[in-house]
SEPA-269589 format. One record per residue (C-alpha): z negated, y, x negated; residue in one letter. Coordinates in steps of 0.5 Angstrom, whole numbers, padded with zeros to 4 digits, always signed. Layout:
! SEPA-269589
ZYXA
...
END
This chain:
! SEPA-269589
+0000+0000+0000M
+0002+0007-0002N
-0005+0010-0002L
-0002+0017-0002R
+0002+0016+0004S
-0003+0017+0010L
-0003+0014+0017P
-0004+0019+0022E
-0011+0017+0024P
-0013+0018+0017S
-0010+0025+0016R
-0013+0027+0023A
-0020+0024+0020H
-0019+0028+0013L
-0017+0035+0017E
-0024+0034+0021R
-0027+0033+0014I
-0025+0040+0012L
-0027+0043+0018A
-0034+0040+0017A
-0034+0042+0010V
-0032+0050+0012S
-0038+0050+0017R
-0043+0047+0011A
-0041+0053+0007D
-0042+0050+0001S
-0038+0049-0005V
-0042+0043-0007D
-0044+0040-0001S
-0049+0034-0003W
-0045+0031-0006P
-0038+0032-0003G
-0035+0039-0002N
-0028+0036+0001G
-0024+0037-0005F
-0021+0030-0004L
-0019+0032+0003A
-0016+0038+0000R
-0012+0034-0005L
-0009+0029+0000A
-0007+0035+0005L
-0004+0039+0000G
-0009+0045-0001D
-0009+0045-0008L
-0012+0052-0009E
-0018+0050-0005G
-0018+0043-0008A
-0018+0046-0015A
-0024+0050-0013R
-0028+0044-0011G
-0026+0040-0017L
-0028+0045-0022R
-0035+0045-0018A
-0036+0038-0018M
-0034+0037-0025I
-0039+0042-0027A
-0044+0039-0023A
-0043+0032-0027C
-0044+0036-0034K
-0050+0033-0038R
-0055+0038-0037G
-0053+0040-0030A
-0060+0037-0028G
-0057+0035-0021L
-0058+0028-0018D
-0053+0023-0016C
-0048+0025-0021V
-0046+0017-0021D
-0043+0019-0013F
-0040+0025-0016R
-0036+0021-0021L
-0034+0016-0017N
-0031+0021-0012L
-0027+0024-0018L
-0025+0018-0021F
-0022+0017-0014R
-0018+0023-0014A
-0016+0022-0021H
-0013+0016-0019E
-0009+0018-0013L
-0008+0025-0014F
-0009+0026-0022G
-0002+0030-0022D
-0004+0035-0017R
-0010+0037-0022W
-0009+0043-0026P
-0008+0041-0033P
-0015+0044-0036E
-0019+0041-0030L
-0016+0034-0032R
-0018+0035-0039A
-0025+0038-0037D
-0026+0031-0033F
-0024+0027-0039Q
-0030+0031-0043A
-0035+0030-0038V
-0033+0022-0036A
-0034+0021-0044L
-0040+0025-0045D
-0044+0022-0039T
-0050+0018-0041P
-0049+0011-0037Y
-0053+0005-0037F
-0057+0004-0044G
-0058+0011-0046V
-0063+0014-0041W
-0068+0019-0044S
-0073+0024-0042P
-0068+0029-0044E
-0062+0026-0039Y
-0066+0024-0033P
-0061+0023-0028A
-0064+0018-0023Y
-0062+0011-0024R
-0067+0007-0021N
-0065+0004-0014S
-0060-0001-0012E
-0054+0004-0010N
-0055+0007-0017H
-0055+0001-0021H
-0048+0000-0018L
-0045+0007-0018N
-0047+0008-0025W
-0043+0001-0027A
-0037+0003-0023V
-0037+0010-0026A
-0037+0007-0033E
-0032+0002-0032Y
-0027+0007-0029L
-0028+0011-0035A
-0027+0006-0040A
-0021+0004-0036Q
-0018+0011-0035T
-0019+0013-0042F
-0018+0006-0046P
-0017+0008-0053D
-0023+0013-0053A
-0030+0013-0056T
-0035+0015-0051F
-0038+0022-0054A
-0045+0021-0052F
-0046+0014-0056D
-0040+0013-0060Q
-0039+0006-0057H
-0032+0004-0055S
-0028+0004-0048A
-0028-0004-0049A
-0035-0004-0050Q
-0037+0000-0044H
-0032-0004-0040Q
-0035-0011-0042A
-0042-0008-0041R
-0040-0005-0034S
-0036-0011-0032R
-0042-0015-0033L
-0047-0010-0029L
-0042-0010-0023I
-0041-0018-0023A
-0048-0019-0023N
-0050-0014-0018W
-0045-0017-0013I
-0047-0024-0015D
-0054-0022-0013L
-0052-0019-0007R
-0048-0025-0004A
-0053-0030-0006R
-0060-0026-0004Y
-0058-0020+0000G
-0060-0013-0001F
-0066-0009-0004C
-0064-0003+0001E
-0062-0008+0007W
-0058-0006+0012N
-0059+0002+0010S
-0054+0006+0014A
-0054+0011+0008T
-0054+0007+0002Y
-0050+0001+0004M
-0045+0007+0005G
-0046+0009-0002I
-0044+0002-0004N
-0038+0002+0000V
-0036+0008-0004L
-0036+0005-0011S
-0034-0002-0009L
-0027+0001-0005L
-0026+0004-0012N
-0026-0002-0015L
-0022-0006-0010A
-0017+0000-0010D
-0016+0002-0017F
-0019-0004-0022A
-0013-0006-0026R
-0016-0013-0027E
-0014-0018-0021P
-0020-0022-0021A
-0025-0016-0021L
-0021-0012-0016R
-0021-0019-0011A
-0028-0020-0012L
-0030-0012-0010A
-0026-0013-0004S
-0029-0019-0002R
-0036-0015-0003A
-0034-0010+0001V
-0033-0015+0007T
-0039-0018+0006M
-0043-0011+0006L
-0039-0009+0012L
-0041-0016+0015A
-0049-0014+0014D
-0048-0008+0017L
-0044-0010+0023A
-0049-0015+0025A
-0054-0010+0025E
-0050-0005+0029A
-0049-0003+0037H
-0042+0000+0039H
-0042+0002+0031G
-0049+0005+0031F
-0053+0001+0026V
-0060+0001+0029I
-0062-0006+0027G
-0068-0006+0022A
-0067-0003+0015Q
-0070-0001+0009A
-0068+0006+0007R
-0065+0011+0012L
-0066+0018+0015Y
-0068+0021+0021A
-0061+0024+0023D
-0059+0017+0022D
-0063+0015+0028L
-0063+0021+0032I
-0057+0024+0032R
-0053+0018+0031G
-0048+0020+0026R
-0049+0016+0020Q
-0046+0016+0013L
-0043+0009+0015V
-0040+0011+0021S
-0033+0013+0019S
-0033+0006+0016A
-0035+0003+0022M
-0030+0007+0026T
-0024+0007+0022L
-0024+0000+0018L
-0028-0004+0024L
-0025+0000+0030G
-0033+0000+0033A
-0036+0006+0036G
-0034+0013+0035D
-0035+0017+0028S
-0037+0023+0032G
-0040+0029+0028E
-0037+0029+0021I
-0043+0031+0016L
-0040+0032+0009P
-0045+0028+0005R
-0043+0024-0001A
-0035+0024+0001G
-0035+0017+0004L
-0031+0019+0010D
-0025+0021+0005E
-0026+0015+0001C
-0025+0011+0008I
-0019+0015+0010A
-0015+0014+0003T
-0017+0007+0002T
-0012+0001+0002G
-0018-0004+0004Y
-0017-0008+0010R
-0022-0012+0013P
-0020-0019+0016P
-0020-0020+0023E
-0026-0024+0024A
-0030-0018+0021L
-0027-0013+0026R
-0028-0018+0032A
-0035-0019+0029M
-0036-0011+0030A
-0033-0011+0037G
-0037-0008+0043A
-0037-0015+0046G
-0041-0018+0040S
-0047-0022+0043A
-0052-0027+0041G
-0058-0028+0036V
-0057-0026+0029H
-0062-0028+0023R
-0061-0026+0016E
-0066-0026+0010R
-0066-0021+0004H
-0070-0021-0003R
-0072-0015-0006A
-0073-0013-0013E
-0079-0009-0014T
-0083-0006-0020D
-0079-0007-0027L
-0073-0011-0024L
-0072-0005-0019Y
-0071+0000-0025S
-0065+0000-0029C
-0069-0002-0036R
-0064+0003-0039S
-0067+0004-0046A
-0063-0002-0048F
-0055-0002-0049W
-0055-0010-0048H
-0058-0011-0041P
-0065-0015-0041P
-0064-0022-0040V
-0068-0022-0034E
-0063-0018-0030L
-0058-0023-0031I
-0061-0029-0031E
-0065-0032-0025E
-0070-0037-0029R
-0071-0031-0033A
-0072-0026-0027R
-0077-0031-0024R
-0081-0032-0031R
-0081-0025-0032F
-0083-0022-0026A
-0085-0028-0021P
-0089-0023-0016H
-0083-0018-0016S
-0078-0021-0011L
-0081-0020-0004P
-0077-0023+0002E
-0076-0020+0009V
-0073-0024+0015G
-0069-0020+0020I
-0068-0022+0027R
-0063-0019+0032T
-0061-0020+0039E
-0056-0016+0042Q
-0051-0016+0048N
-0046-0010+0050S
-0052-0007+0054D
-0058-0007+0049W
-0060-0009+0042M
-0067-0011+0039I
-0069-0012+0032S
-0075-0013+0028G
-0076-0015+0020A
-0081-0020+0018H
-0085-0020+0012F
-0089-0026+0009S
-0097-0026+0009P
-0096-0027+0001R
-0091-0021+0000D
-0095-0017+0005R
-0101-0018+0000K
-0097-0017-0006D
-0093-0011-0003H
-0097-0007+0002P
-0092-0002+0003A
-0085-0005+0002P
-0082-0001+0007C
-0084+0007+0006P
-0077+0010+0008Q
-0074+0005+0013G
-0075+0002+0020L
-0079-0004+0021V
-0077-0005+0029W
-0072-0002+0034S
-0068-0003+0040G
-0062+0001+0043C
-0059+0002+0050L
-0052+0002+0051A
-0049+0004+0044G
-0054+0010+0042H
-0061+0011+0046A
-0065+0009+0040P
-0073+0007+0042V
-0077+0005+0036F
-0084+0007+0033A
-0087+0008+0027T
-0094+0010+0023H
-0093+0017+0020P
-0095+0019+0013F
-0101+0024+0013A
-0102+0031+0010G
-0097+0036+0008D
-0093+0032+0003S
-0086+0032+0002K
-0086+0024+0005R
-0090+0027+0011A
-0085+0032+0012R
-0078+0028+0011D
-0081+0021+0014R
-0084+0023+0021F
-0079+0019+0024W
-0077+0014+0018T
-0082+0010+0014G
-0088+0007+0015T
-0095+0009+0012A
-0098+0002+0014S
-0093-0004+0015L
-0094-0007+0022P
-0094-0014+0023V
-0088-0015+0028C
-0084-0021+0032L
-0077-0020+0035A
-0075-0025+0040M
-0072-0027+0047D
-0071-0019+0048G
-0078-0017+0046V
-0081-0014+0040V
-0089-0014+0039A
-0091-0009+0033A
-0099-0009+0031L
-0101-0003+0026Y
-0107-0004+0022S
-0108+0003+0019G
-0108+0005+0012G
-0110+0011+0007P
-0104+0014+0007Q
-0103+0014+0015G
-0104+0020+0020A
-0109+0019+0025D
-0104+0017+0030F
-0098+0012+0031T
-0092+0015+0036H
-0085+0012+0039A
-0078+0015+0040Y
-0077+0015+0047F
-0071+0019+0049P
-0072+0021+0056T
-0066+0026+0056A
-0061+0020+0054Q
-0064+0016+0060L
-0060+0016+0067E
-0067+0014+0070E
-0074+0013+0067W
-0081+0013+0069H
-0088+0012+0067Q
-0093+0007+0070D
-0100+0007+0067G
-0099+0006+0059Q
-0092+0003+0060V
-0085+0007+0060F
-0079+0005+0063Y
-0072+0007+0062G
-0065+0006+0064R
-0058+0008+0061R
-0052+0005+0064A
-0054-0003+0065R
-0059-0003+0059G
-0066-0003+0061C
-0073-0002+0057V
-0080-0002+0058A
-0084+0001+0052L
-0092-0001+0053F
-0096+0004+0049A
-0103+0004+0046P
-0109+0007+0050P
-0108+0014+0052D
-0101+0015+0049A
-0097+0021+0052R
-0090+0024+0052L
-0090+0030+0048V
-0088+0036+0052A
-0087+0041+0047Q
-0084+0042+0040G
-0078+0039+0037D
-0079+0033+0040H
-0081+0034+0047A
-0079+0029+0052G
-0077+0024+0046A
-0084+0023+0043E
-0089+0018+0045I
-0096+0020+0041R
-0102+0015+0041A
-0108+0017+0038P
-0111+0012+0033G
-0108+0008+0027A
-0110+0002+0029R
-0105+0000+0035A
-0100-0005+0038A
-0093-0003+0041W
-0089-0008+0046L
-0082-0007+0048M
-0078-0011+0053V
-0070-0010+0054L
-0066-0013+0059G
-0060-0011+0063S
-0059-0010+0071T
-0053-0015+0070A
-0058-0020+0069A
-0064-0018+0073E
-0060-0015+0079G
-0063-0008+0079S
-0067-0004+0075F
-0073-0005+0080S
-0073-0012+0079N
-0073-0011+0071F
-0079-0007+0072V
-0082-0012+0076E
-0081-0018+0071R
-0084-0013+0066C
-0091-0013+0070R
-0092-0020+0068A
-0093-0018+0061F
-0100-0017+0058T
-0103-0015+0052L
-0110-0016+0049R
-0111-0012+0043H
-0117-0013+0038A
-0117-0007+0033P
-0123-0009+0030E
-0121-0016+0028S
-0113-0014+0027G
-0111-0019+0033R
-0106-0018+0038L
-0104-0023+0044E
-0098-0022+0048V
-0098-0026+0054L
-0091-0027+0057Q
-0088-0031+0063P
-0086-0037+0058S
-0089-0035+0052A
-0096-0033+0048R
-0095-0030+0042W
-0101-0029+0037I
-0100-0023+0031L
-0106-0022+0026N
-0106-0016+0021A
-0106-0021+0015N
-0098-0023+0017G
-0100-0029+0020E
-0096-0030+0027I
-0096-0036+0032A
-0091-0037+0038I
-0095-0042+0043N
-0099-0044+0038D
-0094-0046+0033V
-0094-0042+0026P
-0088-0037+0025F
-0084-0037+0019S
-0077-0035+0016F
-0078-0038+0009A
-0072-0043+0011D
-0068-0038+0014W
-0061-0037+0011P
-0058-0031+0008R
-0054-0030+0014M
-0054-0033+0020D
-0049-0030+0025H
-0045-0033+0031P
-0039-0030+0027A
-0041-0032+0020V
-0046-0036+0016R
-0048-0036+0008A
-0054-0040+0005D
-0059-0037+0002F
-0058-0037-0006G
-0051-0040-0005E
-0044-0036-0007A
-0040-0038-0001V
-0040-0034+0006W
-0036-0038+0012R
-0033-0035+0018F
-0033-0038+0024A
-0026-0037+0024D
-0024-0042+0019A
-0018-0038+0016A
-0023-0033+0013E
-0028-0035+0007R
-0031-0031+0002L
-0033-0034-0005E
-0037-0031-0010F
-0037-0036-0016H
-0033-0032-0020E
-0038-0026-0021A
-0043-0031-0024R
-0037-0033-0029A
-0036-0026-0031L
-0043-0025-0032V
-0043-0030-0037R
-0036-0028-0040D
-0038-0021-0041N
-0045-0023-0044E
-0042-0027-0049S
-0037-0021-0051L
-0043-0016-0051L
-0047-0020-0056L
-0041-0022-0060A
-0040-0014-0061T
-0046-0011-0063P
-0047-0003-0062P
-0045+0001-0068P
-0052+0004-0068F
-0059+0003-0065S
-0061+0007-0058N
-0063+0014-0059P
-0069+0013-0055T
-0074+0007-0056P
-0076+0003-0049P
-0080+0007-0044L
-0086+0005-0040P
-0084+0004-0033V
END
């Protein structure tokens, strides 16, 4: 495909991006400023201004975060429209790309942020593209050859894809940061000149989008997720919206937000998802979905970047387990959906809850959604005036709830914690509901055919004033129990029938002992503050769940093959591990010409 030849939907999307960038009134909107869209649409003068600002933001010493995101946007623009750049900007970009501190040369003097899953990949892809674009160059920052940088970055990319395919994501199902991963993987899928890596990256995009599609309702990613922001939940405009809309045909990309430049990447990529994935993301998708992810915490989460050669524990499973046996917590996510509603909950084992008491400080542990976009969820906010308290009012949790989601019901037990506010609260958007009412401590609502009942703790009230009037239900006390039931008028016969069914539910919460009993017409749940759960006196565990178990696709935990129900589609990732081994041997055979400029740093 000629990526410079834009189909009409992509052209229209790029024009919307430029309108949004103009409204943002910033030459460096974090971190995209529309320069790629301007290049594609022929506004070369405006593109030059944006390019100049973006290149300046990437210079060593500029002190800005997310340089790796910006570099990936610049490489896409360079590959597609390099002949439209002013010559002096092409020279400036080459100088910046070769002078950037990539993995292995971190120091306090150059503290660009690297220690998260999305940064691990984006830095490695930027390094690979720099080496590929300037193959005869010596990198100015560290005097290593392009060949050495390419071998190392190829290893890091392959290792990242291998771990994600077999063990899931640290930033599982993030509507923000999974989109950042799509950005860099599409660069490889479109521009890597090595066929093996190009094909591997394309399969990784399909895998990643399958993870997101499984947690999306009408294109809106509302399932439990590790990292997100309030706008991603409340406004419904997410970083991955363009991927869901343009690539998968799910939902509506809605308002364009000039963040990260992913919209421009989606509009200019040659990647096309398999039909099995598009069908999986369709509005009619229904059923039960289970998935299991393994996080990498502590030293495994950091870049360990005081070394030229990646430490063995980052690239070898036995060494990883030996090096940090308690730094690999797991999460099991159970999601149910049909065209009218969706419900999702994240489960953590008692052991991991003890070792990692706050594994979701920026995420969403449980949620529900009606008819595409009417989210209902609860959190325990952070206390005080800290930045965490201000920007995580609706995301993250100061105390990790014990949660169970099953059969259209989700229960969540909060036990409080030293960082938490003296209340829990739920988002219940009455303005988006066609009808709603309160009956004691239960709030009922309906949107289209979807119905919700939210059982709130004692003395909970709907906030009537302020930014969240009519949408926030606040309950005093940090030890709290919430219960949500979802249904449909198509199944219940009417909204009043749904309400009547919910009246058969009973909650017995003992805050002092940390125990919640949920009595349902056909089940009895027991949730304990230590994380132990029982269903009809049978212990609940996700320890044997697969990596992905969806009606459309399955992957076993620890294995490197994804199988779609459509027998024609199959994703194999064995080549990733082979690339790791081959490039590790290559790196060891060609040691760097000098020692690192800084010693290993304490983490």
